[in-house]
C-alpha positions in Angstrom: 12.8 -24.9 -3.2 10.4 -24.0 -5.9 8.0 -22.4 -3.5 10.7 -20.2 -2.0 11.4 -18.9 -5.6 7.8 -18.1 -6.1 7.6 -16.2 -2.8 10.8 -14.3 -3.7 9.3 -13.4 -7.1 6.1 -12.2 -5.7 7.9 -10.1 -3.0 10.0 -8.6 -5.8 7.2 -8.0 -8.3 4.8 -6.2 -5.8 7.1 -3.3 -4.9 8.3 -3.0 -8.5 4.7 -2.0 -9.4 3.9 -4.9 -11.6 0.2 -5.4 -11.8 -1.2 -8.3 -9.9 -2.6 -10.0 -13.0 0.8 -9.9 -14.7 2.5 -11.1 -11.5 0.1 -14.0 -11.2 0.7 -15.1 -14.8 4.5 -15.0 -14.3 4.4 -16.9 -11.0 1.7 -19.4 -12.1 -0.8 -18.5 -9.4 -4.4 -19.2 -10.6 -6.3 -17.6 -7.8 -6.0 -14.4 -5.7 -6.2 -16.2 -2.5 -3.2 -18.4 -3.2 -1.2 -15.4 -4.6 -1.9 -13.5 -1.4 -0.4 -16.3 0.6 2.9 -15.7 -1.2 2.7 -11.9 -0.9 3.8 -11.8 2.7 4.0 -8.4 4.2 7.0 -7.9 6.6 7.2 -5.5 9.5 9.8 -3.5 7.5 7.1 -3.1 4.8 4.6 -1.9 7.3 7.1 0.6 8.9 7.9 1.9 5.4 4.2 2.4 4.7 3.7 4.3 8.0 6.7 6.5 7.3 5.4 7.3 3.8 2.0 8.2 5.2 3.5 10.3 7.9 5.6 12.2 5.3 2.5 12.7 3.1 0.4 14.0 6.0 3.1 16.4 7.2 3.5 17.7 3.7 -0.2 18.3 3.3 -0.4 20.1 6.6 2.5 22.3 5.6 1.0 23.1 2.3 -2.5 23.9 3.7 -1.0 26.1 6.5 0.9 28.1 3.8 -2.1 28.6 1.6 -4.2 30.1 4.4 -7.3 28.4 3.1 -9.9 27.5 5.6 -12.2 24.7 4.7 -15.6 24.5 6.3 -16.7 21.0 7.3 -20.3 20.0 7.0 -22.3 19.6 10.3 -24.0 16.3 10.5 -27.2 16.5 12.5 -27.4 14.1 15.4 -23.7 13.3 15.4 -21.8 13.8 18.7 
């Protein structure tokens, strides 16, 4: 079906890094809201994003602990 092809195209263009405006022109979507309906996020996509975030966080923690730099955080009055 035509709509299945559009969905496949959107799901392929997003991770390829194609800008949304270019992807929309290629798939014929005129509005962001309709385009987003075709850009379905799967559980696998979500797991991959969490894994990337986790890897980034652990890398940052490792780098900051190696540098020995201590960063003072501002105190916000009235916050508890």
